[in-house]
PyMOL CGO cylinders between C-alpha atoms (Angstrom):
from pymol import cmd
from pymol.cgo import CYLINDER

trace = [
    CYLINDER, -7.24, 23.78, 14.09, -3.07, 25.82, 13.84, 0.3, 1, 1, 1, 1, 1, 1,
    CYLINDER, -3.07, 25.82, 13.84, 0.57, 24.84, 14.17, 0.3, 1, 1, 1, 1, 1, 1,
    CYLINDER, 0.57, 24.84, 14.17, 2.22, 25.41, 16.95, 0.3, 1, 1, 1, 1, 1, 1,
    CYLINDER, 2.22, 25.41, 16.95, 5.71, 26.21, 15.18, 0.3, 1, 1, 1, 1, 1, 1,
    CYLINDER, 5.71, 26.21, 15.18, 6.81, 24.13, 12.69, 0.3, 1, 1, 1, 1, 1, 1,
    CYLINDER, 6.81, 24.13, 12.69, 9.52, 22.00, 14.45, 0.3, 1, 1, 1, 1, 1, 1,
    CYLINDER, 9.52, 22.00, 14.45, 10.87, 20.34, 11.48, 0.3, 1, 1, 1, 1, 1, 1,
    CYLINDER, 10.87, 20.34, 11.48, 12.83, 23.92, 10.38, 0.3, 1, 1, 1, 1, 1, 1,
    CYLINDER, 12.83, 23.92, 10.38, 13.49, 24.24, 14.29, 0.3, 1, 1, 1, 1, 1, 1,
    CYLINDER, 13.49, 24.24, 14.29, 14.95, 21.11, 15.16, 0.3, 1, 1, 1, 1, 1, 1,
    CYLINDER, 14.95, 21.11, 15.16, 16.39, 19.75, 11.90, 0.3, 1, 1, 1, 1, 1, 1,
    CYLINDER, 16.39, 19.75, 11.90, 18.91, 16.67, 13.22, 0.3, 1, 1, 1, 1, 1, 1,
    CYLINDER, 18.91, 16.67, 13.22, 15.86, 16.14, 15.29, 0.3, 1, 1, 1, 1, 1, 1,
    CYLINDER, 15.86, 16.14, 15.29, 13.58, 15.47, 11.87, 0.3, 1, 1, 1, 1, 1, 1,
    CYLINDER, 13.58, 15.47, 11.87, 16.27, 14.54, 10.37, 0.3, 1, 1, 1, 1, 1, 1,
    CYLINDER, 16.27, 14.54, 10.37, 16.89, 10.93, 12.59, 0.3, 1, 1, 1, 1, 1, 1,
    CYLINDER, 16.89, 10.93, 12.59, 13.30, 11.04, 12.98, 0.3, 1, 1, 1, 1, 1, 1,
    CYLINDER, 13.30, 11.04, 12.98, 13.06, 10.42, 9.05, 0.3, 1, 1, 1, 1, 1, 1,
    CYLINDER, 13.06, 10.42, 9.05, 16.27, 8.26, 8.95, 0.3, 1, 1, 1, 1, 1, 1,
    CYLINDER, 16.27, 8.26, 8.95, 14.42, 5.48, 11.48, 0.3, 1, 1, 1, 1, 1, 1,
    CYLINDER, 14.42, 5.48, 11.48, 11.78, 4.59, 7.94, 0.3, 1, 1, 1, 1, 1, 1,
    CYLINDER, 11.78, 4.59, 7.94, 14.21, 3.26, 5.39, 0.3, 1, 1, 1, 1, 1, 1,
    CYLINDER, 14.21, 3.26, 5.39, 15.60, 0.92, 8.01, 0.3, 1, 1, 1, 1, 1, 1,
    CYLINDER, 15.60, 0.92, 8.01, 12.40, -0.57, 8.72, 0.3, 1, 1, 1, 1, 1, 1,
    CYLINDER, 12.40, -0.57, 8.72, 11.21, -0.14, 5.25, 0.3, 1, 1, 1, 1, 1, 1,
    CYLINDER, 11.21, -0.14, 5.25, 14.41, -2.88, 4.66, 0.3, 1, 1, 1, 1, 1, 1,
    CYLINDER, 14.41, -2.88, 4.66, 13.35, -5.02, 7.07, 0.3, 1, 1, 1, 1, 1, 1,
    CYLINDER, 13.35, -5.02, 7.07, 10.89, -7.60, 4.46, 0.3, 1, 1, 1, 1, 1, 1,
    CYLINDER, 10.89, -7.60, 4.46, 7.71, -6.25, 5.41, 0.3, 1, 1, 1, 1, 1, 1,
    CYLINDER, 7.71, -6.25, 5.41, 5.11, -6.11, 3.09, 0.3, 1, 1, 1, 1, 1, 1,
    CYLINDER, 5.11, -6.11, 3.09, 4.49, -1.94, 2.44, 0.3, 1, 1, 1, 1, 1, 1,
    CYLINDER, 4.49, -1.94, 2.44, 0.65, -2.62, 2.48, 0.3, 1, 1, 1, 1, 1, 1,
    CYLINDER, 0.65, -2.62, 2.48, 1.54, -4.10, 5.78, 0.3, 1, 1, 1, 1, 1, 1,
    CYLINDER, 1.54, -4.10, 5.78, 3.32, -1.26, 7.16, 0.3, 1, 1, 1, 1, 1, 1,
    CYLINDER, 3.32, -1.26, 7.16, 0.52, 0.81, 5.73, 0.3, 1, 1, 1, 1, 1, 1,
    CYLINDER, 0.52, 0.81, 5.73, -2.14, -0.50, 7.75, 0.3, 1, 1, 1, 1, 1, 1,
    CYLINDER, -2.14, -0.50, 7.75, 0.13, -0.54, 10.77, 0.3, 1, 1, 1, 1, 1, 1,
    CYLINDER, 0.13, -0.54, 10.77, 0.64, 3.38, 10.28, 0.3, 1, 1, 1, 1, 1, 1,
    CYLINDER, 0.64, 3.38, 10.28, -2.89, 3.75, 9.83, 0.3, 1, 1, 1, 1, 1, 1,
    CYLINDER, -2.89, 3.75, 9.83, -4.13, 1.92, 12.68, 0.3, 1, 1, 1, 1, 1, 1,
    CYLINDER, -4.13, 1.92, 12.68, -2.20, 3.42, 15.17, 0.3, 1, 1, 1, 1, 1, 1,
    CYLINDER, -2.20, 3.42, 15.17, -3.04, 6.63, 13.81, 0.3, 1, 1, 1, 1, 1, 1,
    CYLINDER, -3.04, 6.63, 13.81, -6.58, 5.71, 14.39, 0.3, 1, 1, 1, 1, 1, 1,
    CYLINDER, -6.58, 5.71, 14.39, -5.65, 5.33, 17.43, 0.3, 1, 1, 1, 1, 1, 1,
    CYLINDER, -5.65, 5.33, 17.43, -3.89, 8.45, 18.41, 0.3, 1, 1, 1, 1, 1, 1,
    CYLINDER, -3.89, 8.45, 18.41, -6.44, 10.94, 16.22, 0.3, 1, 1, 1, 1, 1, 1,
    CYLINDER, -6.44, 10.94, 16.22, -3.71, 12.34, 14.38, 0.3, 1, 1, 1, 1, 1, 1,
    CYLINDER, -3.71, 12.34, 14.38, -4.99, 13.86, 12.03, 0.3, 1, 1, 1, 1, 1, 1,
    CYLINDER, -4.99, 13.86, 12.03, -1.75, 14.77, 9.59, 0.3, 1, 1, 1, 1, 1, 1,
    CYLINDER, -1.75, 14.77, 9.59, -0.70, 10.90, 9.81, 0.3, 1, 1, 1, 1, 1, 1,
    CYLINDER, -0.70, 10.90, 9.81, -4.04, 9.53, 8.66, 0.3, 1, 1, 1, 1, 1, 1,
    CYLINDER, -4.04, 9.53, 8.66, -5.11, 11.98, 6.01, 0.3, 1, 1, 1, 1, 1, 1,
    CYLINDER, -5.11, 11.98, 6.01, -0.78, 11.20, 4.72, 0.3, 1, 1, 1, 1, 1, 1,
    CYLINDER, -0.78, 11.20, 4.72, -1.00, 7.28, 5.09, 0.3, 1, 1, 1, 1, 1, 1,
    CYLINDER, -1.00, 7.28, 5.09, -4.82, 7.15, 3.77, 0.3, 1, 1, 1, 1, 1, 1,
    CYLINDER, -4.82, 7.15, 3.77, -3.80, 8.87, 0.36, 0.3, 1, 1, 1, 1, 1, 1,
    CYLINDER, -3.80, 8.87, 0.36, -0.60, 7.15, 0.19, 0.3, 1, 1, 1, 1, 1, 1,
    CYLINDER, -0.60, 7.15, 0.19, -2.64, 3.80, 0.80, 0.3, 1, 1, 1, 1, 1, 1,
    CYLINDER, -2.64, 3.80, 0.80, -5.22, 4.35, -2.06, 0.3, 1, 1, 1, 1, 1, 1,
    CYLINDER, -5.22, 4.35, -2.06, -2.19, 5.94, -4.59, 0.3, 1, 1, 1, 1, 1, 1,
    CYLINDER, -2.19, 5.94, -4.59, -0.70, 3.14, -3.94, 0.3, 1, 1, 1, 1, 1, 1,
    CYLINDER, -0.70, 3.14, -3.94, -3.68, 0.82, -4.49, 0.3, 1, 1, 1, 1, 1, 1,
    CYLINDER, -3.68, 0.82, -4.49, -5.57, 0.17, -1.49, 0.3, 1, 1, 1, 1, 1, 1,
    CYLINDER, -5.57, 0.17, -1.49, -8.99, -0.63, -1.24, 0.3, 1, 1, 1, 1, 1, 1,
    CYLINDER, -8.99, -0.63, -1.24, -10.79, 1.94, 0.04, 0.3, 1, 1, 1, 1, 1, 1,
    CYLINDER, -10.79, 1.94, 0.04, -13.12, -0.73, 2.19, 0.3, 1, 1, 1, 1, 1, 1,
    CYLINDER, -13.12, -0.73, 2.19, -9.96, -2.29, 3.57, 0.3, 1, 1, 1, 1, 1, 1,
    CYLINDER, -9.96, -2.29, 3.57, -8.95, 2.07, 4.83, 0.3, 1, 1, 1, 1, 1, 1,
    CYLINDER, -8.95, 2.07, 4.83, -12.67, 2.21, 6.15, 0.3, 1, 1, 1, 1, 1, 1,
    CYLINDER, -12.67, 2.21, 6.15, -13.11, -0.84, 7.54, 0.3, 1, 1, 1, 1, 1, 1,
    CYLINDER, -13.11, -0.84, 7.54, -9.64, -1.00, 9.73, 0.3, 1, 1, 1, 1, 1, 1,
    CYLINDER, -9.64, -1.00, 9.73, -11.07, 0.80, 13.04, 0.3, 1, 1, 1, 1, 1, 1,
    CYLINDER, -11.07, 0.80, 13.04, -13.19, -2.73, 12.75, 0.3, 1, 1, 1, 1, 1, 1,
    CYLINDER, -13.19, -2.73, 12.75, -10.70, -4.95, 11.28, 0.3, 1, 1, 1, 1, 1, 1,
    CYLINDER, -10.70, -4.95, 11.28, -11.47, -7.48, 14.34, 0.3, 1, 1, 1, 1, 1, 1,
    CYLINDER, -11.47, -7.48, 14.34, -15.18, -7.72, 12.95, 0.3, 1, 1, 1, 1, 1, 1,
    CYLINDER, -15.18, -7.72, 12.95, -14.20, -7.47, 9.61, 0.3, 1, 1, 1, 1, 1, 1,
    CYLINDER, -14.20, -7.47, 9.61, -11.64, -10.19, 9.68, 0.3, 1, 1, 1, 1, 1, 1,
    CYLINDER, -11.64, -10.19, 9.68, -11.99, -11.78, 6.05, 0.3, 1, 1, 1, 1, 1, 1,
    CYLINDER, -11.99, -11.78, 6.05, -11.05, -8.79, 4.81, 0.3, 1, 1, 1, 1, 1, 1,
    CYLINDER, -11.05, -8.79, 4.81, -7.04, -8.83, 6.44, 0.3, 1, 1, 1, 1, 1, 1,
    CYLINDER, -7.04, -8.83, 6.44, -4.48, -11.69, 5.84, 0.3, 1, 1, 1, 1, 1, 1,
    CYLINDER, -4.48, -11.69, 5.84, -3.73, -13.61, 8.88, 0.3, 1, 1, 1, 1, 1, 1,
    CYLINDER, -3.73, -13.61, 8.88, -0.58, -11.49, 9.24, 0.3, 1, 1, 1, 1, 1, 1,
    CYLINDER, -0.58, -11.49, 9.24, -1.98, -8.50, 9.04, 0.3, 1, 1, 1, 1, 1, 1,
    CYLINDER, -1.98, -8.50, 9.04, -4.19, -9.46, 11.73, 0.3, 1, 1, 1, 1, 1, 1,
    CYLINDER, -4.19, -9.46, 11.73, -1.49, -10.26, 13.97, 0.3, 1, 1, 1, 1, 1, 1,
    CYLINDER, -1.49, -10.26, 13.97, -0.04, -7.13, 12.77, 0.3, 1, 1, 1, 1, 1, 1,
    CYLINDER, -0.04, -7.13, 12.77, -2.77, -4.74, 13.39, 0.3, 1, 1, 1, 1, 1, 1,
    CYLINDER, -2.77, -4.74, 13.39, -3.46, -7.14, 17.22, 0.3, 1, 1, 1, 1, 1, 1,
    CYLINDER, -3.46, -7.14, 17.22, 0.38, -6.07, 17.87, 0.3, 1, 1, 1, 1, 1, 1,
    CYLINDER, 0.38, -6.07, 17.87, 0.21, -2.14, 16.58, 0.3, 1, 1, 1, 1, 1, 1,
    CYLINDER, 0.21, -2.14, 16.58, -2.89, -1.97, 19.27, 0.3, 1, 1, 1, 1, 1, 1,
    CYLINDER, -2.89, -1.97, 19.27, -0.66, -3.65, 21.96, 0.3, 1, 1, 1, 1, 1, 1,
    CYLINDER, -0.66, -3.65, 21.96, 2.12, -1.60, 21.88, 0.3, 1, 1, 1, 1, 1, 1,
    CYLINDER, 2.12, -1.60, 21.88, -0.05, 1.79, 20.56, 0.3, 1, 1, 1, 1, 1, 1,
    CYLINDER, -0.05, 1.79, 20.56, -2.18, 1.36, 24.30, 0.3, 1, 1, 1, 1, 1, 1,
    CYLINDER, -2.18, 1.36, 24.30, 0.49, -0.27, 26.29, 0.3, 1, 1, 1, 1, 1, 1,
    CYLINDER, 0.49, -0.27, 26.29, -1.68, 1.22, 29.62, 0.3, 1, 1, 1, 1, 1, 1,
    CYLINDER, -1.68, 1.22, 29.62, -3.61, -1.76, 28.38, 0.3, 1, 1, 1, 1, 1, 1,
    CYLINDER, -3.61, -1.76, 28.38, -2.32, -4.34, 29.25, 0.3, 1, 1, 1, 1, 1, 1,
    CYLINDER, -2.32, -4.34, 29.25, 1.15, -3.40, 28.71, 0.3, 1, 1, 1, 1, 1, 1,
    CYLINDER, 1.15, -3.40, 28.71, 1.70, -5.53, 25.35, 0.3, 1, 1, 1, 1, 1, 1,
    CYLINDER, 1.70, -5.53, 25.35, 0.34, -8.77, 26.46, 0.3, 1, 1, 1, 1, 1, 1,
    CYLINDER, 0.34, -8.77, 26.46, 0.54, -12.16, 25.25, 0.3, 1, 1, 1, 1, 1, 1,
    CYLINDER, 0.54, -12.16, 25.25, -2.84, -13.04, 23.64, 0.3, 1, 1, 1, 1, 1, 1,
    CYLINDER, -2.84, -13.04, 23.64, -0.58, -10.21, 21.35, 0.3, 1, 1, 1, 1, 1, 1,
    CYLINDER, -0.58, -10.21, 21.35, 2.55, -11.08, 21.07, 0.3, 1, 1, 1, 1, 1, 1,
    CYLINDER, 2.55, -11.08, 21.07, 1.89, -14.56, 20.35, 0.3, 1, 1, 1, 1, 1, 1,
    CYLINDER, 1.89, -14.56, 20.35, 0.32, -13.90, 17.28, 0.3, 1, 1, 1, 1, 1, 1,
    CYLINDER, 0.32, -13.90, 17.28, 2.56, -11.34, 16.22, 0.3, 1, 1, 1, 1, 1, 1,
    CYLINDER, 2.56, -11.34, 16.22, 5.37, -14.52, 16.98, 0.3, 1, 1, 1, 1, 1, 1,
    CYLINDER, 5.37, -14.52, 16.98, 4.04, -16.56, 14.72, 0.3, 1, 1, 1, 1, 1, 1,
    CYLINDER, 4.04, -16.56, 14.72, 3.42, -15.14, 11.74, 0.3, 1, 1, 1, 1, 1, 1,
    CYLINDER, 3.42, -15.14, 11.74, 6.67, -12.97, 11.48, 0.3, 1, 1, 1, 1, 1, 1,
    CYLINDER, 6.67, -12.97, 11.48, 10.30, -14.39, 12.10, 0.3, 1, 1, 1, 1, 1, 1,
    CYLINDER, 10.30, -14.39, 12.10, 12.70, -12.38, 14.42, 0.3, 1, 1, 1, 1, 1, 1,
    CYLINDER, 12.70, -12.38, 14.42, 13.72, -9.96, 11.97, 0.3, 1, 1, 1, 1, 1, 1,
    CYLINDER, 13.72, -9.96, 11.97, 10.46, -8.80, 10.76, 0.3, 1, 1, 1, 1, 1, 1,
    CYLINDER, 10.46, -8.80, 10.76, 9.04, -8.93, 14.58, 0.3, 1, 1, 1, 1, 1, 1,
    CYLINDER, 9.04, -8.93, 14.58, 11.46, -6.76, 15.35, 0.3, 1, 1, 1, 1, 1, 1,
    CYLINDER, 11.46, -6.76, 15.35, 10.90, -4.53, 12.27, 0.3, 1, 1, 1, 1, 1, 1,
    CYLINDER, 10.90, -4.53, 12.27, 7.10, -4.19, 12.67, 0.3, 1, 1, 1, 1, 1, 1,
    CYLINDER, 7.10, -4.19, 12.67, 8.15, -3.54, 16.61, 0.3, 1, 1, 1, 1, 1, 1,
    CYLINDER, 8.15, -3.54, 16.61, 10.05, -0.73, 14.70, 0.3, 1, 1, 1, 1, 1, 1,
    CYLINDER, 10.05, -0.73, 14.70, 6.90, 0.24, 12.72, 0.3, 1, 1, 1, 1, 1, 1,
    CYLINDER, 6.90, 0.24, 12.72, 5.05, 0.74, 15.08, 0.3, 1, 1, 1, 1, 1, 1,
    CYLINDER, 5.05, 0.74, 15.08, 7.10, 2.71, 17.59, 0.3, 1, 1, 1, 1, 1, 1,
    CYLINDER, 7.10, 2.71, 17.59, 8.05, 5.21, 14.55, 0.3, 1, 1, 1, 1, 1, 1,
    CYLINDER, 8.05, 5.21, 14.55, 4.55, 5.94, 13.41, 0.3, 1, 1, 1, 1, 1, 1,
    CYLINDER, 4.55, 5.94, 13.41, 3.68, 6.17, 17.33, 0.3, 1, 1, 1, 1, 1, 1,
    CYLINDER, 3.68, 6.17, 17.33, 6.42, 8.36, 17.30, 0.3, 1, 1, 1, 1, 1, 1,
    CYLINDER, 6.42, 8.36, 17.30, 5.51, 10.54, 14.12, 0.3, 1, 1, 1, 1, 1, 1,
    CYLINDER, 5.51, 10.54, 14.12, 1.78, 10.71, 15.84, 0.3, 1, 1, 1, 1, 1, 1,
    CYLINDER, 1.78, 10.71, 15.84, 3.54, 12.40, 19.13, 0.3, 1, 1, 1, 1, 1, 1,
    CYLINDER, 3.54, 12.40, 19.13, 5.29, 15.02, 17.32, 0.3, 1, 1, 1, 1, 1, 1,
    CYLINDER, 5.29, 15.02, 17.32, 2.07, 15.97, 15.08, 0.3, 1, 1, 1, 1, 1, 1,
    CYLINDER, 2.07, 15.97, 15.08, 0.23, 16.31, 17.71, 0.3, 1, 1, 1, 1, 1, 1,
    CYLINDER, 0.23, 16.31, 17.71, 1.95, 17.89, 20.52, 0.3, 1, 1, 1, 1, 1, 1,
    CYLINDER, 1.95, 17.89, 20.52, 2.41, 20.70, 17.15, 0.3, 1, 1, 1, 1, 1, 1,
    CYLINDER, 2.41, 20.70, 17.15, -0.38, 20.60, 15.93, 0.3, 1, 1, 1, 1, 1, 1,
    CYLINDER, -0.38, 20.60, 15.93, 0.42, 19.92, 12.70, 0.3, 1, 1, 1, 1, 1, 1,
    CYLINDER, 0.42, 19.92, 12.70, -1.91, 20.28, 9.67, 0.3, 1, 1, 1, 1, 1, 1,
    CYLINDER, -1.91, 20.28, 9.67, -3.86, 17.80, 8.32, 0.3, 1, 1, 1, 1, 1, 1,
    CYLINDER, -3.86, 17.80, 8.32, -5.27, 17.92, 4.76, 0.3, 1, 1, 1, 1, 1, 1,
    CYLINDER, -5.27, 17.92, 4.76, -2.42, 19.41, 2.55, 0.3, 1, 1, 1, 1, 1, 1,
    CYLINDER, -2.42, 19.41, 2.55, -0.48, 16.20, 2.51, 0.3, 1, 1, 1, 1, 1, 1,
    CYLINDER, -0.48, 16.20, 2.51, 0.42, 15.37, -1.08, 0.3, 1, 1, 1, 1, 1, 1,
    CYLINDER, 0.42, 15.37, -1.08, 0.66, 11.35, -2.16, 0.3, 1, 1, 1, 1, 1, 1,
    CYLINDER, 0.66, 11.35, -2.16, 4.47, 10.62, -2.04, 0.3, 1, 1, 1, 1, 1, 1,
    CYLINDER, 4.47, 10.62, -2.04, 5.64, 14.26, -0.31, 0.3, 1, 1, 1, 1, 1, 1,
    CYLINDER, 5.64, 14.26, -0.31, 8.44, 12.83, 1.44, 0.3, 1, 1, 1, 1, 1, 1,
    CYLINDER, 8.44, 12.83, 1.44, 9.29, 10.11, -0.45, 0.3, 1, 1, 1, 1, 1, 1,
    CYLINDER, 9.29, 10.11, -0.45, 12.68, 12.59, -1.52, 0.3, 1, 1, 1, 1, 1, 1,
    CYLINDER, 12.68, 12.59, -1.52, 13.62, 13.83, 2.16, 0.3, 1, 1, 1, 1, 1, 1,
    CYLINDER, 13.62, 13.83, 2.16, 17.47, 12.99, 2.23, 0.3, 1, 1, 1, 1, 1, 1,
    CYLINDER, 17.47, 12.99, 2.23, 18.26, 12.44, 5.47, 0.3, 1, 1, 1, 1, 1, 1,
    CYLINDER, 18.26, 12.44, 5.47, 22.00, 11.80, 5.48, 0.3, 1, 1, 1, 1, 1, 1,
]
cmd.load_cgo(trace, "trace")
């Protein structure tokens, strides 16, 4: 699949704004591994090949196990691999990624509410919103998957 165009260079202000959201999410007190699982799960649901490639490579480089990455599509059936907090985050991720399926139902909200304090739940929600935005941009403009190198965007300047 060929890229439609390089939106990063054609709209640098928009790219800068989207990149600027991540440091705020990172400062929200959530575990990095949990955020990585959230990014992976939303990207799987949205079928964003670029983001799946990126987050799986970053996760492996940061020490995430192959088993947890492979089983993420079936996290409910492999619940022993994920903490209660991770399961609550994954359910909330699915609810906010596929809002047509129940509009963020209480069945997803209540476990997230129990597992996270107010600030953490706000950060988790913003993390889910951010990855869904990235997924949609990369899908829309067909950002090619496969060429990402771990940590490639760590030094992107947003100031």
